[in-house]
N, C-alpha and C positions, 0 to 999 in steps of 0.2 A: 253517434258519439263524437265529442270533441278530442282533436289531439291536443296533447298536454306539450308545452315549450318549455320544459323545465331544464336546468341545469344540471347534469350528471356529474356532481362534485368530486366523486371518486375518479372518474376517468379523466376529468380535467386536471386534478391534482396530480395523477399518474403522468398524463402528457407533459405537465411542468417539470416533473422531476426528471422524466426521460430525455427531455430537451436539455435540461442544465448538466446532466451527467454525460450526453452524448457531445455537446458543445464546449465541454471543459477544457479551459486553456491554463496548465500548471503554472505558466509565467505570470499569469494575472490574478489568479485565485492559489491562495497557500493551501486551502482545503481540499483543492483538486487532487483526487489520487489518480495516479497513471493506472493503466490496466496492465496488470503484471502476467507474464507466462507462469507456468507450474514452477519451474526451476527459478525464476526470479523471486517468488513466492516464498518456496520453500528455502532458499538462501537468505532472503530477509527475515522471515519469520519462524524459521524451523528452530529445533533444539539444538543449542550449542554442541558441539562434540560429536554430533551423530554422523554416522558414515554419509548416510542419505543427503543431509545437509551439505556437508563438504564436497561431494560429488556435484550436487547442484550448482554449488558456488564455483566449481572448476567449470562446468558447462556455461555458466553465465559469463565467467571471466574469459574463456576460450572463444566465445561468441561475440566479445567486445562490450558487453555490459559492464556495468558499474557495480562493484561489490559494496554492501553495506559496511560503513565503519561504526566506530564506537560513538555512542551519543554523550553528551555532554552529561556527567554526573553517574555514568555507567561504571560497574565495577567489572573487572576482568577476573579470570580464574584465581588470581593470587589474592585477590581483595583490594587491589590498587583502584582508585578512581581517579581516572585520566590525568594523574600527576604523581609524583614520587613519594607521596605521602600515605602510607597505609592507614586504614582506619579500623 
């Protein structure tokens, strides 16, 4: 029998994706997402007003991490959108 010298495309593609995600530089690529700890993820993406999120944000702040801010166009709990005009 002859040995086949074919490209295993699935493993090739996976190796490229793994290389891109492990060698990612957020200063050069804006799509590069930094790896978050469990507390950072809960603080950034958790439900607003939840006690678990508040505690996670306190732990992130105490560890010297950066807390998420309001994004442009986001409403706060009073219905204001990053400026003093209610919509």
